[in-house]
C-alpha positions as CSV (number, residue, x, y, z in Angstrom):
1,X,122.1,121.3,102.7
2,X,125.1,121.1,100.7
3,X,124.6,119.6,97.2
4,X,126.2,119.2,94.1
5,X,124.4,120.9,91.2
6,X,125.5,118.7,88.4
7,X,124.3,116.2,90.5
8,X,121.1,117.6,90.6
9,X,120.8,118.2,87.2
10,X,121.6,114.6,86.1
11,X,119.0,113.6,88.7
12,X,116.8,115.5,87.3
13,X,117.0,113.9,84.0
14,X,116.4,110.1,85.3
15,X,112.8,108.9,84.7
16,X,109.7,110.0,87.0
17,X,107.9,108.7,89.0
18,X,105.3,111.4,88.0
19,X,105.4,114.1,85.2
20,X,103.1,116.7,84.5
21,X,102.6,120.2,83.4
22,X,101.0,122.6,86.6
23,X,100.0,125.5,87.7
24,X,103.1,126.6,90.0
25,X,103.1,129.7,92.6
26,X,106.5,130.3,94.9
27,X,105.8,131.2,98.9
28,X,107.5,135.0,98.0
29,X,104.4,137.4,98.7
30,X,102.8,138.4,95.5
31,X,104.4,135.6,93.7
32,X,102.1,134.4,90.9
33,X,101.0,131.2,89.5
34,X,103.4,130.2,86.3
35,X,102.6,126.7,84.3
36,X,105.9,124.5,85.2
37,X,107.0,121.0,84.0
38,X,106.9,119.4,87.5
39,X,108.7,116.1,87.6
40,X,109.2,113.7,91.4
41,X,112.2,111.8,90.7
42,X,113.1,110.2,93.9
43,X,112.5,112.8,97.1
44,X,112.9,115.2,94.9
45,X,110.7,118.0,93.5
46,X,112.1,118.8,90.0
47,X,109.9,121.7,88.2
48,X,111.3,124.0,85.1
49,X,110.2,125.9,82.9
50,X,107.9,124.6,79.9
51,X,110.6,125.4,77.8
52,X,113.5,124.9,79.2
53,X,115.6,121.5,79.9
54,X,117.8,122.6,83.4
55,X,115.6,122.8,86.2
56,X,114.7,126.0,87.9
57,X,114.6,124.8,91.4
58,X,114.4,122.0,92.7
59,X,112.7,120.8,96.4
60,X,113.9,118.0,98.7
61,X,110.5,116.1,100.1
62,X,111.6,115.6,103.0
63,X,110.5,116.9,107.3
64,X,107.8,118.4,104.8
65,X,103.9,118.6,104.8
66,X,101.7,118.0,101.6
67,X,98.3,119.3,102.0
68,X,95.7,119.9,99.8
69,X,94.4,123.2,98.3
70,X,90.7,123.8,97.4
71,X,89.4,123.7,94.8
72,X,91.9,121.0,93.0
73,X,95.3,122.0,94.0
74,X,97.9,121.2,97.0
75,X,100.7,123.2,99.0
76,X,103.8,121.8,100.2
77,X,105.2,123.6,103.3
78,X,108.6,122.7,105.2
79,X,108.2,122.1,109.3
80,X,111.1,124.4,109.8
81,X,109.1,127.5,108.0
82,X,106.0,126.5,108.0
83,X,105.0,130.2,106.4
84,X,107.0,128.9,103.6
85,X,104.5,127.2,101.2
86,X,104.7,126.5,97.2
87,X,101.5,126.1,95.8
88,X,100.8,123.8,92.8
89,X,97.0,123.7,91.1
90,X,96.3,120.9,89.2
91,X,93.7,119.9,86.0
92,X,91.6,117.7,88.1
93,X,91.0,116.6,91.4
94,X,92.8,113.1,90.4
95,X,95.2,114.3,89.4
96,X,96.0,115.9,92.4
97,X,94.8,112.9,95.2
98,X,97.6,111.2,92.6
99,X,99.7,113.8,93.0
100,X,99.9,114.1,96.6
101,X,99.5,110.6,97.3
102,X,102.7,110.1,95.5
103,X,104.3,113.2,97.6
104,X,104.1,111.5,101.0
105,X,105.3,108.3,99.9
106,X,108.4,110.1,98.3
107,X,109.8,110.9,101.6
108,X,112.8,108.8,103.5
109,X,110.9,108.7,106.7
110,X,107.6,107.2,104.3
111,X,110.1,104.2,103.8
112,X,111.9,103.9,106.8
113,X,108.5,103.6,108.7
114,X,107.0,101.4,106.0
115,X,110.1,98.9,106.0
116,X,109.8,98.9,110.3
117,X,105.9,98.0,109.7
118,X,106.5,95.7,107.6
119,X,109.5,94.2,109.3
120,X,107.2,93.6,112.5
121,X,104.8,92.3,109.8
122,X,107.2,88.8,108.8
123,X,108.5,87.9,111.7
124,X,105.3,88.1,113.7
125,X,104.0,85.5,110.4
126,X,107.3,83.8,110.5
127,X,108.7,84.1,113.6
128,X,112.3,85.2,112.4
129,X,113.7,88.6,111.4
130,X,114.1,89.1,107.6
131,X,116.8,91.0,108.0
132,X,118.5,87.9,109.1
133,X,118.9,86.1,105.4
134,X,120.9,89.3,104.1
135,X,123.5,88.7,106.6
136,X,123.5,91.9,108.2
137,X,125.2,92.0,111.6
138,X,123.3,92.4,115.1
139,X,124.8,95.9,116.0
140,X,122.9,96.6,112.2
141,X,120.2,95.2,113.9
142,X,120.0,96.9,116.8
143,X,120.0,100.3,115.3
144,X,117.5,99.9,112.5
145,X,115.3,98.4,115.8
146,X,116.5,101.7,117.4
147,X,115.1,104.2,114.9
148,X,111.5,102.7,115.3
149,X,109.1,105.8,115.3
């Protein structure tokens, strides 16, 4: 994936949906848990050294799997490389639950499925396609319909 480093840094400074200092261990063999400031901004998970303003790295939360890990942690792996896991340790099970739920809802795929679901529900209730009121062309409605999972 191509990205612009300056744009990513600017995005990392945006207000976060969720932010906390968590224990984090990267996917490399032998890596150890380090304290990191972790910020969820849109569908990116940025992680920072606790004493620095620039991110050490970022994970794009698309085509990924978020799983709970014992006792109060979670992991993120990617469909293309499921063995490459990032582990995070939370202070409590409640914090872990909050993070896993937020991360699952952060992806474009989740938002797309939600849009399709609510579009159908509104159409059932009103008998009208809610996208009509926004002047969306017939071709665009067809494309949205063909995206159904």
